[in-house]
TORMI-126869 format. One line per field, with one value per residue (C-alpha): y, z, x; residue number from 1. Coordinates in nm, 2 decimals. Example, Ala and Ser with C-alpha at 12.3 -4.5 7.8 and 13.67 -1.06 7.14 Angstrom:
<sites>
north <- c(-0.45  -0.11) $
up <- c(0.78  0.71) $
east <- c(1.23  1.37) $
num <- c(1  2) $
</sites>
This chain:
<sites>
north <- c(-1.29  -1.59  -1.87  -2.20  -2.43  -2.78  -2.84  -3.20  -3.27  -3.11  -3.33  -3.64  -3.56  -3.75  -4.07  -4.04  -3.97  -3.60  -3.65  -3.91  -3.68  -3.40  -3.63  -3.76  -3.41  -3.27  -3.56  -3.51  -3.15  -3.26  -3.05  -3.12  -2.91  -2.78  -2.62  -2.35  -2.23  -1.88  -1.69  -1.38  -1.07  -1.23  -1.12  -0.87  -0.99  -0.82  -1.02  -1.35  -1.28  -1.19  -1.49  -1.73  -1.61  -1.62  -1.97  -2.12  -1.96  -2.12  -2.45  -2.49  -2.84  -2.70  -2.54  -2.34  -2.31  -2.04  -2.06  -1.79  -1.91  -1.73  -1.75  -1.84  -2.21  -2.28  -2.53  -2.77  -2.73  -2.80  -3.10  -3.24  -3.22  -3.38  -3.67  -3.72  -3.63  -3.29  -3.22  -2.95  -3.03  -2.87  -2.93  -2.63  -2.46  -2.13  -2.16  -1.94  -2.00  -2.09  -2.34  -2.57  -2.77  -2.88  -2.99  -3.19  -3.37  -3.46  -3.66  -3.57  -3.34  -3.41  -3.38  -3.11  -3.13  -3.22  -2.95  -2.70  -2.77  -2.81  -2.55  -2.31  -2.16  -2.28  -2.18  -1.81  -1.86  -1.64  -1.86  -1.73  -1.89  -2.20  -2.33  -2.38  -2.58  -2.84  -3.14  -3.32  -3.17  -3.26  -2.96  -2.97  -2.60  -2.35  -1.98  -1.75  -1.40  -1.24  -0.94  -0.82  -0.53  -0.20  0.13  0.36  0.72  1.07  1.27  1.61  1.50  1.37  1.70  1.91  1.71  1.78  1.41  1.43  1.06  0.74  0.56  0.28  0.09  0.05  0.32  0.58  0.46  0.50  0.85  0.96  0.82  1.00  1.33  1.26  1.17  1.50  1.66  1.52  1.36  1.00  0.89  0.56  0.38  0.02  -0.19  -0.40  -0.73  -0.70  -1.03  -1.05  -0.74  -0.90  -1.21  -1.00  -0.85  -1.19  -1.33  -1.02  -1.12  -1.48  -1.61  -1.83  -1.86  -2.24  -2.51  -2.88  -3.11  -3.48  -3.49  -3.26  -2.88  -2.65  -2.28  -2.06  -1.71  -1.74  -1.77  -1.47  -1.39  -1.39  -1.18  -0.92  -0.89  -0.83  -0.57  -0.37  -0.40  -0.25  0.04  0.12  0.08  0.33  0.61  0.63  0.56  0.21  0.01  -0.25  -0.51  -0.50  -0.59  -0.37  -0.42  -0.31  -0.04  -0.06  0.11  0.26  0.45  0.58  0.69  0.86  1.12  1.29  1.28  0.95  0.96  0.59  0.25  -0.09  -0.24  -0.39  -0.10  -0.17  0.00  0.33  0.31  0.26  0.56  0.79  0.67  0.77  1.10  1.22  1.51  1.26  1.15  1.19  1.25  0.89  0.73  0.38  0.23  -0.12  -0.21  -0.11  -0.39  -0.38  -0.25  -0.04  -0.31  -0.54  -0.46  -0.60  -0.95  -0.97  -1.23  -1.31  -1.35  -1.46  -1.76  -2.09  -2.31  -2.68  -2.97  -3.24  -3.59  -3.69  -3.45  -3.61  -3.39  -3.34  -3.24  -2.97  -2.85  -2.83  -2.62  -2.38  -2.33  -2.30  -2.01  -1.84  -1.84  -1.73  -1.40  -1.25  -1.33  -1.28  -0.93  -0.87  -0.98  -0.79  -0.46  -0.51  -0.60  -0.44  -0.77  -0.90  -1.16  -1.52  -1.50  -1.26  -1.24  -1.06  -0.79  -0.53  -0.56  -0.35  -0.06  0.26  0.12  0.27  0.04  -0.28  -0.16  -0.11  -0.46  -0.64  -0.61  -0.76  -1.03  -1.14  -1.25  -1.30  -1.58  -1.77  -1.91  -2.25  -2.52  -2.72  -2.85  -2.74  -2.38  -2.26  -2.39  -2.18  -1.88  -1.96  -1.94  -1.72  -1.72  -1.47  -1.18  -1.19  -1.25  -0.92  -0.74  -0.88  -0.74  -0.40  -0.37  -0.43  -0.81  -1.01  -1.08  -1.42  -1.55  -1.44  -1.57  -1.91  -1.95  -1.86  -2.10  -2.38  -2.33  -2.31  -2.64  -2.81  -2.72  -2.81  -3.14  -3.28  -3.58  -3.51) $
up <- c(-1.47  -1.66  -1.42  -1.51  -1.28  -1.38  -1.20  -1.31  -1.15  -0.83  -0.82  -0.89  -0.66  -0.36  -0.56  -0.81  -0.78  -0.87  -1.13  -1.30  -1.31  -1.45  -1.72  -1.81  -1.84  -2.04  -2.28  -2.35  -2.44  -2.66  -2.46  -2.18  -1.86  -1.67  -1.33  -1.21  -0.85  -0.81  -0.48  -0.42  -0.50  -0.69  -1.03  -1.14  -1.29  -1.62  -1.63  -1.56  -1.83  -2.09  -2.00  -2.01  -2.35  -2.49  -2.36  -2.48  -2.82  -2.85  -2.70  -2.86  -2.71  -2.35  -2.12  -1.86  -1.53  -1.30  -0.94  -0.69  -0.34  -0.01  0.18  0.50  0.53  0.20  0.35  0.44  0.10  -0.09  0.12  0.06  -0.32  -0.28  -0.07  -0.30  -0.05  -0.19  -0.33  -0.56  -0.85  -0.91  -1.18  -1.12  -0.79  -0.69  -0.35  -0.14  -0.21  0.16  0.16  -0.10  0.14  0.35  0.03  -0.08  0.25  0.18  -0.12  -0.36  -0.59  -0.95  -1.01  -1.27  -1.30  -1.68  -1.78  -1.57  -1.75  -2.10  -2.12  -1.83  -1.83  -1.47  -1.47  -1.45  -1.19  -0.87  -0.61  -0.34  -0.53  -0.68  -0.39  -0.14  -0.41  -0.47  -0.27  -0.36  -0.71  -0.79  -0.87  -0.75  -0.77  -1.05  -0.97  -1.08  -0.94  -0.66  -0.43  -0.17  0.06  -0.04  0.14  0.09  0.16  0.18  -0.10  0.07  0.40  0.23  0.03  0.35  0.51  0.22  0.11  -0.27  -0.35  -0.18  0.03  -0.14  0.16  0.53  0.65  0.42  0.53  0.89  0.83  0.63  0.88  1.16  0.97  0.92  1.29  1.45  1.67  1.59  1.27  1.27  1.06  1.01  1.15  1.21  1.44  1.69  1.57  1.19  1.17  0.78  0.78  1.05  0.83  0.55  0.79  0.93  0.57  0.49  0.77  0.65  0.92  0.90  1.09  1.11  0.95  0.89  1.02  1.03  0.94  1.22  1.23  1.47  1.53  1.47  1.59  1.86  1.60  1.59  1.24  1.31  1.62  1.41  1.20  1.51  1.62  1.30  1.33  1.68  1.56  1.27  1.48  1.74  1.48  1.51  1.74  1.63  1.91  2.05  2.14  1.82  1.45  1.14  1.14  1.50  1.41  1.03  0.94  0.62  0.84  1.06  0.75  0.61  0.89  0.72  1.00  0.91  0.65  0.57  0.62  0.49  0.30  -0.03  -0.28  -0.29  0.05  -0.13  -0.25  0.10  0.22  -0.06  0.01  0.37  0.29  -0.07  0.00  -0.03  -0.38  -0.60  -0.30  -0.23  -0.35  -0.34  -0.31  -0.25  0.10  0.11  0.16  0.36  0.05  -0.24  -0.50  -0.36  -0.23  0.09  0.12  0.14  0.21  -0.12  -0.10  -0.39  -0.54  -0.71  -0.92  -0.84  -1.01  -0.80  -0.88  -0.89  -1.18  -1.46  -1.72  -1.65  -2.01  -1.99  -1.65  -1.79  -2.08  -1.84  -1.65  -1.97  -2.07  -1.72  -1.71  -2.07  -2.14  -2.26  -1.95  -1.71  -1.86  -1.84  -1.48  -1.36  -1.52  -1.41  -1.05  -1.00  -0.93  -1.02  -1.29  -1.20  -1.37  -1.37  -1.75  -1.74  -1.48  -1.76  -1.82  -1.51  -1.62  -1.57  -1.26  -0.98  -0.71  -0.91  -1.06  -0.71  -0.60  -0.88  -0.75  -0.42  -0.58  -0.79  -0.48  -0.25  0.00  0.15  0.50  0.59  0.36  0.63  0.61  0.97  0.93  0.93  1.28  1.38  1.24  1.42  1.76  1.63  1.90  1.68  1.77  2.15  2.10  1.91  2.17  2.44  2.26  2.20  2.56  2.69  2.76  2.68  2.31  2.32  2.59  2.43  2.09  2.24  2.39  2.05  1.87  2.10  2.04  1.66  1.67  1.90  1.66  1.34  1.47  1.70  1.60  1.46) $
east <- c(-1.80  -1.92  -2.01  -2.17  -2.35  -2.47  -2.79  -2.79  -2.46  -2.57  -2.88  -2.68  -2.38  -2.52  -2.55  -2.27  -1.90  -1.85  -1.59  -1.80  -2.10  -1.88  -1.75  -2.09  -2.25  -1.96  -1.96  -2.33  -2.26  -1.97  -1.72  -1.48  -1.51  -1.21  -1.29  -1.05  -1.06  -0.93  -0.91  -1.13  -0.94  -0.65  -0.78  -1.04  -1.37  -1.27  -0.95  -1.13  -1.39  -1.13  -0.91  -1.21  -1.33  -0.98  -0.91  -1.23  -1.18  -0.84  -0.97  -1.32  -1.36  -1.32  -1.57  -1.37  -1.56  -1.41  -1.52  -1.42  -1.31  -1.28  -0.95  -1.12  -1.15  -0.98  -0.74  -1.01  -1.18  -0.85  -0.77  -1.11  -1.05  -0.71  -0.85  -1.15  -1.42  -1.51  -1.86  -1.71  -1.49  -1.15  -0.90  -0.67  -0.65  -0.48  -0.31  -0.09  0.28  0.35  0.05  0.18  0.40  0.10  -0.09  0.22  0.20  -0.16  -0.02  -0.29  -0.11  -0.01  0.36  0.44  0.82  0.83  0.58  0.77  1.09  0.95  0.67  0.67  1.03  1.09  1.45  1.35  1.07  1.08  1.24  1.00  0.72  0.88  1.09  0.80  0.62  0.89  1.02  1.34  1.35  0.99  0.77  0.41  0.31  0.35  0.42  0.14  0.21  0.41  0.37  0.61  0.68  0.85  0.90  0.60  0.70  0.56  0.74  0.66  0.81  1.12  1.16  1.11  1.39  1.62  1.63  1.65  1.68  1.56  1.83  2.02  2.16  2.09  2.32  2.17  1.82  1.89  2.04  1.75  1.50  1.68  1.63  1.27  1.20  1.14  0.87  0.53  0.66  0.76  1.06  0.90  0.59  0.70  0.49  0.68  0.55  0.58  0.76  0.75  0.98  1.20  1.24  1.39  1.64  1.73  1.79  2.00  2.23  2.26  2.02  1.71  1.38  1.42  1.62  1.58  1.86  1.85  1.48  1.38  1.32  1.48  1.41  1.72  1.62  1.89  2.16  2.40  2.31  1.93  1.99  2.18  1.86  1.66  1.91  1.87  1.49  1.51  1.73  1.48  1.17  1.29  1.27  0.90  0.61  0.50  0.35  0.60  0.33  0.12  0.15  0.10  -0.28  -0.33  -0.41  -0.38  -0.06  -0.21  -0.46  -0.18  0.02  -0.28  -0.28  0.01  0.27  0.45  0.73  0.75  0.59  0.70  0.41  0.29  0.24  -0.13  -0.16  -0.11  -0.47  -0.59  -0.39  -0.52  -0.88  -0.84  -0.67  -0.73  -0.49  -0.20  -0.29  0.01  0.24  0.33  0.65  0.81  1.15  1.28  1.37  1.75  2.00  2.32  2.51  2.40  2.45  2.18  1.83  1.71  1.56  1.19  0.92  0.76  0.38  0.17  0.01  0.09  -0.13  -0.17  -0.35  -0.52  -0.40  -0.77  -0.85  -1.06  -0.90  -0.52  -0.45  -0.71  -0.58  -0.22  -0.35  -0.52  -0.19  0.00  -0.23  -0.22  0.16  0.20  0.37  0.04  -0.16  0.12  0.15  -0.22  -0.24  0.06  -0.06  -0.42  -0.34  0.00  0.17  0.51  0.51  0.61  0.95  1.24  1.24  0.90  0.99  1.00  0.62  0.54  0.75  0.54  0.38  0.59  0.47  0.52  0.85  0.99  0.86  1.04  1.40  1.30  1.09  1.38  1.56  1.26  1.22  0.94  0.88  1.04  0.91  0.74  0.39  0.34  0.46  0.10  0.07  0.37  0.21  -0.12  0.06  0.34  0.61  0.81  0.57  0.62  0.99  1.01  0.82  1.04  1.35  1.20  1.10  1.45  1.46  1.77  1.76  1.94  1.72  1.40  1.51  1.60  1.25  1.09  1.32  1.24  0.87  0.92  1.11  0.85  0.57  0.75  0.89  0.63  0.43  0.08) $
num <- c(1  2  3  4  5  6  7  8  9  10  11  12  13  14  15  16  17  18  19  20  21  22  23  24  25  26  27  28  29  30  31  32  33  34  35  36  37  38  39  40  41  42  43  44  45  46  47  48  49  50  51  52  53  54  55  56  57  58  59  60  61  62  63  64  65  66  67  68  69  70  71  72  73  74  75  76  77  78  79  80  81  82  83  84  85  86  87  88  89  90  91  92  93  94  95  96  97  98  99  100  101  102  103  104  105  106  107  108  109  110  111  112  113  114  115  116  117  118  119  120  121  122  123  124  125  126  127  128  129  130  131  132  133  134  135  136  137  138  139  140  141  142  143  144  145  146  147  148  149  150  151  152  153  154  155  156  157  158  159  160  161  162  163  164  165  166  167  168  169  170  171  172  173  174  175  176  177  178  179  180  181  182  183  184  185  186  187  188  189  190  191  192  193  194  195  196  197  198  199  200  201  202  203  204  205  206  207  208  209  210  211  212  213  214  215  216  217  218  219  220  221  222  223  224  225  226  227  228  229  230  231  232  233  234  235  236  237  238  239  240  241  242  243  244  245  246  247  248  249  250  251  252  253  254  255  256  257  258  259  260  261  262  263  264  265  266  267  268  269  270  271  272  273  274  275  276  277  278  279  280  281  282  283  284  285  286  287  288  289  290  291  292  293  294  295  296  297  298  299  300  301  302  303  304  305  306  307  308  309  310  311  312  313  314  315  316  317  318  319  320  321  322  323  324  325  326  327  328  329  330  331  332  333  334  335  336  337  338  339  340  341  342  343  344  345  346  347  348  349  350  351  352  353  354  355  356  357  358  359  360  361  362  363  364  365  366  367  368  369  370  371  372  373  374  375  376  377  378  379  380  381  382  383  384  385  386  387  388  389  390  391  392  393  394  395  396  397  398  399  400  401  402  403  404  405  406  407  408  409  410  411  412  413  414  415  416  417  418  419  420) $
</sites>
């Protein structure tokens, strides 16, 4: 990967404002620099090299500096850029789609509403990426790519059970899983605290994790619709031996699946590579299908993960930053990224570009109607304590669902609405 470091800027940073140093050095070289922060693992080195070369060829007056960032501690680094206290420059930053709300609250983001409407085909954006990045109709984050969960299944176990086609609705799914759950074989491995999966079931029922009313947030897991989602989770989870008091990473569900006695897991398609690495005998024997919905005409709701692109308000080169985003979300580079990384493109009109990639193809229907967590700047604090997990365990171990849900809802509301 081509990485450029300006030693002169580093030396002067302590005495000079960073953006001023960057402007001075670039001006001396006769080129403008645009610094792009990408997260580790989001794009391959080959993709970044090809994108950088192409962008600089099309923008000969721009020097594109791509810097790879770690997810650990990224929040503090981004906030430092937005507040103007960072020692590292950034003109375009990749952030998680559910993180944008907290950066909007920092009040250091450049609004991108006009560009979104005029240049970036925002009317076709995936809502799970775009909605968390807007406030009151103003757009601050630009969807880049999406990934969501599907059902990963063992084709041999399905065939042995006489299941010739993937289930299309919840009833068929339960019936198929019951057939698969026999003896040492698990119909599905679903850990008791996989709350992202629960969220999808809650949304399918018309429920929410939390809602904002009168300027304050309240948890809504004790709503009847949300409770119906938890009831379906309980029914499905019982058709396997997933631990009731642990999440999908304790132990890693891909490792459990790799032992060959699990018929299904709910996971991003990328976990298939982990399964095959752990058990090469399963190579070519894994299939995918969208999480079934309540009826056959609509797939199940899913949490949409992925990334958005933001521009700090303090950027010294907003025009160049906009040009970088324009290139990254273009059909050419959206196609390249989706095919290289098995992602879903940022808009529904490009879903066809992943045809031939079974995992990504089965992600696309869910992504088209995917959702994100509540658009609160404090949702990350909810996840840190995560009262949803013990609530799920309580229900799965026989406690009163309504009472457990009420306790979790009160904690969610307390965190989201308490004064900082």
